[in-house]
C-alpha positions, -999 to 999 in steps of 0.1 A, spaced: 584 782 712 596 787 678 586 766 648 614 781 624 643 770 646 658 738 628 669 705 645 703 692 641 688 661 624 674 678 599 712 694 590 722 659 588 695 650 565 703 678 539 740 673 541 729 637 527 705 648 505 731 669 487 758 641 486 731 615 471 722 644 443 757 646 433 760 608 434 731 607 408 743 638 390 778 620 385 760 589 377 738 605 353 768 625 334 784 592 333 754 573 313 753 602 290 787 604 282 789 565 272 758 571 256 776 596 236 806 577 227 789 546 216 765 565 191 792 587 177 814 560 172 806 560 135 802 524 131 766 508 119 737 509 147 717 477 145 694 454 167 716 421 167 697 411 195 661 407 171 660 413 139 664 391 107 696 393 87 698 382 55 737 382 52 735 354 80 714 332 63 730 307 46 699 297 24 701 332 10 735 346 12 752 351 -23 780 336 -25 814 349 -29 833 357 -59 868 342 -65 
């Protein structure tokens, strides 16, 4: 009996593995592209969710001049 003979199940698994690898690569490319688009937007990058910003605090805000 030859040990090198490939079973049909291995061929099907190989095809599924290649398909899954392509889907994962496409997902990684999508996330990378969205990240680059977000970072290169040109605006200021601030962490609004957990940082203190004095400009939003009414007690320390500088009054506007008219």
